[in-house]
C-alpha positions, -999 to +999 in steps of 0.1 A: +000+000+000+013+035-010-009+056+013-011+094+013-022+107+047-036+142+044-032+160+078-003+138+090+008+165+115-025+165+134-035+142+162-056+119+140-034+120+109-002+112+128-018+083+146-031+069+113+003+073+097+019+054+126-006+026+124-003+023+086+035+021+089+032-006+115+009-024+090+037-023+064+024+006+042+046+031+024+032+064+038+034+096+018+030+130+035+033+167+027+038+196+051+014+225+049+042+247+036+047+222+008+011+216-002-019+239+003-049+216+004-072+245-005-053+250-038-070+227-064-041+229-089-015+222-063-034+192-050-039+178-085-001+182-093+008+165-060-013+134-068+000+132-103+036+133-090+032+110-059+008+084-074-006+070-041-030+041-044-047+048-011-057+082+004-068+090+040-085+124+044-076+133+079-069+169+072-096+193+086-102+225+105-114+214+139-123+229+173-146+231+202-179+250+208-161+284+211-141+280+179-172+267+159-193+296+172-169+323+165-154+311+131-183+294+112-172+308+079-137+293+082-151+260+094-174+254+065-152+269+038-118+253+047-133+219+053-153+219+020-122+230+000-100+204+016-123+175+010-134+185-025-098+189-037-086+157-021-115+134-032-117+148-067-079+148-072-077+112-059-103+101-085-085+120-113-052+103-104-068+068-104-066+063-066-081+029-058-090+033-021-099+064-001-110+068+035-127+100+045-129+109+082-159+128+094-174+134+128-204+123+149-217+159+147-232+150+113-262+135+131-293+156+141-292+173+175-321+153+188-314+120+171-323+089+190-295+076+211-273+058+203-271+074+169-271+049+141-258+056+106-294+057+094-300+089+114-280+110+089-302+138+074-332+130+094-334+162+115-319+196+124-282+198+133-267+212+165-266+250+158-232+255+175-213+234+149-237+232+120-213+247+094-186+221+103-212+193+103-225+203+068-190+202+054-185+167+068-219+155+054-208+169+020-176+148+023-197+116+028-219+124-001-189+132-023-175+097-016-209+081-022-214+100-055-180+090-069-187+054-059-221+055-075-211+072-108-176+058-113-174+026-092-147+038-069-140+023-035-142+055-013-152+048+023-162+071+052-156+067+089-174+088+115-155+088+147-169+100+180-150+126+201-113+119+198-084+127+222-049+116+228-012+123+222-008+152+198-041+169+207-047+206+205-046+220+241-056+256+232-074+273+261-105+282+241-103+266+207-097+230+217-122+202+223-136+196+258-113+168+270-079+185+262-092+219+273-102+205+307-070+185+310-050+217+306-073+237+328-071+212+357-033+209+353-028+247+354-052+250+384-031+224+403+001+241+394-012+274+406-027+260+438-062+271+428-092+261+449-117+260+420-120+250+383-150+264+364-165+242+337-186+256+308-223+247+309-242+225+334-220+194+333-250+173+324-244+167+286-230+132+279-202+126+255-184+095+241-146+096+239-123+075+218-085+074+222-069+084+189-047+052+186-079+032+188-093+053+160-062+048+139-065+010+144-101+012+133-091+031+101-065+005+091-091-022+098-117-005+076-091+001+048-081-035+048-116-049+045-124-065+011-147-043-010-175-069-009-173-072+029-175-034+034-203-031+009-222-059+027-223-038+058-232-005+042-255+008+014-247+029-017-263+059-002-254+051+034-218+042+031-203+056+063-194+036+094-195+049+130-163+044+150-165+047+188-166+029+221-204+024+225-204+041+259-205+077+271-199+098+302-213+131+315-191+162+313-192+164+351-179+128+354-153+135+328-141+165+348-139+144+380-118+118+362-095+145+348-092+160+383-082+126+396-056+120+368-040+155+372-041+154+410-064+185+414-081+184+447-101+216+446-137+225+439-154+220+405-181+245+396-202+252+365-208+284+345-244+278+333-244+310+312-222+291+287-237+268+261-239+230+267-241+220+230-261+188+222-275+171+253-261+137+243-239+123+215-235+085+217-230+067+184-242+032+176-212+011+168-230-022+162-221-022+125-184-019+132-186-045+160-203-069+136-175-063+111-150-074+138-135-043+155-139-029+190-121-002+209-095-014+235-083+016+255-105+025+286-112+062+292-092+067+324-062+049+309-064+070+277-066+102+297-035+092+317-016+085+285-027+119+271-017+136+303+017+119+303+022+131+267+010+167+277+036+168+305+064+156+282+056+181+254+046+213+272+073+232+254+061+223+219+023+219+222+002+225+191-022+254+197-045+268+171 
C-alpha cells in the first residue's frame, strides 16, 4: 500500500500514519508549507507526482464549541475546500481506495440515542457546529457520489470525540477533553481552589483514544470491498467508530481531576452553552464487522496527560 495521509501533523493523521507504517504501508506525507490543500491545482499536481493508491482524508479544521461559534465561515469553507480537492484529485489520479474521516456531529441534535448511521439527514443539526457538520456531510456524499457514478471504493468513517497524544490544548479553541485537562493541570500548578466548567455538566459525550481510531481506520481500509459493501449501502456508506459508551461532562471533569491530582472544587458556568444534550453513536455495524475499541477512558486520559507533560514546550495550539 502506498498511502497518502492528508493531515499527518495533526493528532488523528499522525496516529493513522503510525498505524499504517506498522501495518507495512509506504506512507506519503506533505507539510502545509509544501502543499496547500485549499489550492486545487497544487493538490492535483501532488497526486500526479506521488501516485498513491490509497488516500486518507484526515486533514480538517477542527475545534470546540467556542471555535465553531466564532469562526463558522472558516469551518465550512476550509473543510469543504480540503475534502473537495482531495477526493476529486484522488479520482482523477486513479486512486483505488480512499477513507474520508468525518465526525459524529453529522447527526441531528435530537437524534435517537445511540445514533445509528441511518440517522443522517433525518433532522436539524446542533446549531453551534452546523457549518462544520454540513461540510462533513458533504464529504460523505462526495464519496458516495463518486462510488455510484464511477465505481470507486471510497469509504467514510465517522468517529466519536477523539483525544490523545498530539491533541490541541488551546485554552478556548480545543475540544472539551484536552481543554479540561490543561485547565485542571494549570489549576493544580497554581494552587487554585476551583476549576470552572462551561455549561451545566449534564451533557453526555463519548470519547475514543486516537490510537484506537487509527487502528479502526486501518481495519476498515483492509476490509475487502464486498465485505465493506455488505455492511453498508450505496447511499449510506459511512461507518461509525466509537466505544459504544458515554460519560457526563461532570464525570469527565472528575476523572481528569483525579488524573491530574487536582483536589479543589469543580463548579459550572451555566451561562455558557452546553451543546447537544447527548452524543453517543451506535457502533453495532463496526462491531459486527469485527472491530472494537480497547483503551479505557481513564487509561487513555492518563496516556494523554503523560504526553502533555512531556511536550509542554512544543504543544500544538491553534
